[in-house]
C-alpha positions as CSV (number, residue, x, y, z in Angstrom):
1,X,22.3,78.4,-26.8
2,X,24.0,80.1,-23.8
3,X,27.8,79.7,-23.6
4,X,30.3,80.0,-20.8
5,X,34.1,80.5,-21.2
6,X,36.8,79.6,-18.7
7,X,40.4,79.2,-18.1
8,X,42.9,77.7,-15.7
9,X,46.3,79.3,-15.0
10,X,48.4,76.5,-13.7
11,X,50.9,77.8,-11.1
12,X,53.6,76.3,-8.9
13,X,51.8,77.2,-5.6
14,X,48.2,77.5,-6.7
15,X,46.0,77.6,-9.8
16,X,43.8,80.5,-10.9
17,X,40.4,79.5,-12.3
18,X,37.9,81.7,-14.0
19,X,34.5,81.3,-15.7
20,X,32.9,84.0,-17.8
21,X,29.4,84.4,-19.2
22,X,28.6,85.5,-22.7
23,X,29.0,89.1,-21.7
24,X,32.5,88.5,-20.1
25,X,31.1,88.9,-16.6
26,X,33.0,86.8,-14.0
27,X,30.9,83.9,-12.7
28,X,33.8,82.3,-10.9
29,X,37.2,83.8,-10.1
30,X,39.3,81.9,-7.6
31,X,42.8,80.8,-6.7
32,X,42.8,77.1,-5.8
33,X,45.7,75.2,-4.1
34,X,47.1,71.9,-5.3
35,X,44.9,70.0,-2.9
36,X,42.4,67.6,-4.4
37,X,39.6,68.6,-2.0
38,X,39.8,72.2,-3.3
39,X,39.6,71.1,-6.9
40,X,36.6,68.9,-6.0
41,X,34.9,71.9,-4.3
42,X,35.6,74.0,-7.4
43,X,34.1,71.4,-9.7
44,X,31.0,71.2,-7.5
45,X,30.7,75.0,-7.8
46,X,31.1,74.7,-11.7
47,X,28.2,72.3,-11.7
48,X,26.1,74.8,-9.7
49,X,27.0,77.6,-12.1
50,X,26.0,75.4,-15.1
51,X,22.7,74.6,-13.5
52,X,22.0,78.3,-12.7
53,X,23.0,79.4,-16.2
54,X,20.9,76.7,-17.9
55,X,23.9,74.9,-19.4
56,X,23.2,71.5,-21.0
57,X,25.4,69.0,-19.2
58,X,25.6,66.7,-22.3
59,X,27.6,69.5,-24.0
60,X,29.6,70.6,-21.0
61,X,33.4,70.4,-21.1
62,X,33.8,70.2,-17.3
63,X,35.3,67.0,-16.0
64,X,34.2,65.2,-12.9
65,X,36.6,64.2,-10.1
66,X,35.5,61.3,-7.9
């Protein structure tokens, strides 16, 4: 099964979020402000990456923000 890795660096002014594929290639590498709408946009991009990479959502660790 294909696996992705990621991390979030929580900062005082912004957060740095990355997602890597199995070969440590960056699929997502962005700084995100503390604004909820930017987090929501990032989560939507995570979902698109999952779909593109063929990740099974039932085993995904990404959370949904409504």
